C-alpha positions in Angstrom: 1.5 33.9 13.7 2.0 30.3 12.6 3.9 29.6 9.4 4.9 26.4 7.7 8.6 25.7 8.2 10.7 23.3 6.2 13.7 22.2 8.3 16.7 20.2 7.1 18.3 18.0 9.8 21.6 16.3 9.0 22.0 13.2 11.3 24.2 10.2 11.8 22.8 7.3 10.0 22.1 5.2 13.1 19.2 3.0 14.3 16.7 4.9 16.4 17.6 8.4 15.2 14.3 8.9 13.4 12.4 7.8 16.5 14.4 10.2 18.7 13.8 13.1 16.4 10.1 12.4 15.9 9.7 11.7 19.7 11.2 15.2 20.4 8.5 16.8 18.3 5.8 14.7 19.9 6.9 15.5 23.5 7.0 19.2 22.7 3.5 19.1 21.1 4.8 20.1 17.7 3.1 18.4 14.7 5.1 17.0 11.8 3.2 17.6 8.6 5.7 15.6 6.6 9.1 14.0 7.0 11.4 12.4 4.5 14.7 10.7 5.3 17.4 9.5 3.0 21.1 9.3 2.5 23.0 12.6 2.2 26.0 13.6 0.1 28.3 12.5 3.0 28.8 8.8 3.7 27.3 7.7 7.1 25.0 10.8 7.3 21.3 11.0 6.5 19.2 14.1 5.8 15.7 14.5 7.3 13.5 17.1 5.7 10.7 18.0 8.1 7.7 20.3 7.5 6.1 21.7 10.6 3.9 24.6 11.6 4.7 27.2 14.3 5.9 30.7 15.0 9.5 31.8 15.0 9.9 31.1 18.7 8.6 27.6 18.2 11.1 27.0 15.4 13.9 28.3 17.5 12.9 25.9 20.3 12.7 23.0 17.9 16.2 23.8 16.6 17.7 24.1 20.1 16.1 20.8 21.2 17.3 19.0 18.0 20.9 20.1 18.6 20.7 18.5 22.1 20.2 15.1 20.4 23.6 13.3 20.1 23.2 12.2 16.5 22.1 15.6 15.1 24.9 17.3 13.2 23.3 20.3 11.6 19.8 22.0 11.5 18.8 24.5 8.8 15.5 26.3 8.3 15.3 25.9 4.6 12.1 28.0 4.4 13.9 31.2 5.6 15.7 31.1 2.2 14.6 30.8 -1.4 14.2 27.0 -1.8 13.2 24.3 -4.2 10.7 21.9 -2.6 9.2 18.8 -4.3 6.9 15.9 -3.4 5.9 12.8 -5.3 2.5 11.3 -5.3 1.1 8.1 -6.8 -2.6 8.3 -7.3 -4.7 5.2 -8.3 -7.8 6.4 -10.1 -10.9 4.5 -11.2 -10.7 4.7 -15.0 -13.1 2.8 -17.2 -11.8 3.0 -20.8 -14.5 5.7 -21.7 -13.1 8.1 -19.0 -9.5 7.7 -19.8 -9.1 10.4 -22.4 -10.4 13.0 -19.9 -8.1 11.7 -17.2 -5.1 11.7 -19.6 -5.9 15.4 -20.3 -5.6 16.2 -16.6 -2.4 14.2 -16.5 -0.9 16.0 -19.5 -1.8 19.4 -18.1 0.1 18.7 -14.9 3.1 17.2 -16.7 2.4 14.0 -14.8 2.7 10.5 -16.1 0.6 7.3 -16.2 2.8 4.6 -14.7 0.3 1.7 -14.7 -2.9 0.8 -16.5 -5.3 -1.8 -15.2 -8.6 -3.0 -16.6 -10.5 -0.3 -14.6 -7.9 1.9 -13.1 -4.8 4.0 -13.8 -1.9 4.9 -11.5 -0.7 8.5 -12.0 2.6 9.8 -10.9 2.9 13.5 -10.2 6.0 15.4 -9.0 5.9 19.1 -7.8 5.3 21.3 -4.9 2.6 20.4 -2.4 0.1 22.8 -4.0 0.5 21.1 -7.3 -0.1 17.7 -5.8 -3.2 19.0 -3.9 -4.6 20.5 -7.1 -4.0 17.3 -9.1 -5.8 15.3 -6.3 -8.7 17.6 -6.4 -9.1 17.3 -10.2 -8.9 13.5 -10.0 -11.4 13.1 -7.1 -14.5 13.2 -9.4 -13.2 10.1 -11.2 -12.8 8.2 -7.9 -9.4 8.0 -6.1 -9.0 4.4 -5.0 -5.6 4.9 -3.3 -3.2 7.8 -2.7 0.4 7.7 -1.6 2.5 10.8 -1.0 6.2 10.9 -0.2 6.3 14.1 1.8 8.4 17.1 1.0 12.1 17.1 0.2 13.8 20.5 -0.3 17.1 22.4 -0.9 18.1 26.0 -0.7 18.3 27.5 -4.2 21.6 28.3 -5.9 24.1 29.0 -3.2 26.5 26.2 -2.1 26.0 25.3 1.6 
């Protein structure tokens, strides 16, 4: 059975590491649904958070292959633990002044924010889990989404210090 897995990969902050990690997935025929990369709590190290789909055996193979890459320090399956996962989206919506009150109602309901107002559009920022982002996009579609940009998932294991 295929499940979504969220994997944290701690890597040396070196040129080409992202390409080598994503190349490994591609060569093995594993799809990356989202990937985020940024500095970690340790100087010189970056953290990649990768969302992929597969069974437990697939995940085990991915993990073993990642550890073979010289710049990979640590691989953790975040989704096997209680975790906090968030994504950010910017959504540019067609919004003539007459439609704005309705759109602002949707924005308020989702605890989102309007971050730009143009003559005939709004840019909405929403932060939450992927399902929340998906739901917000669906509710804004009838108004006309002109542009959509999503960051991909970032995540941490809840509570415990690791």
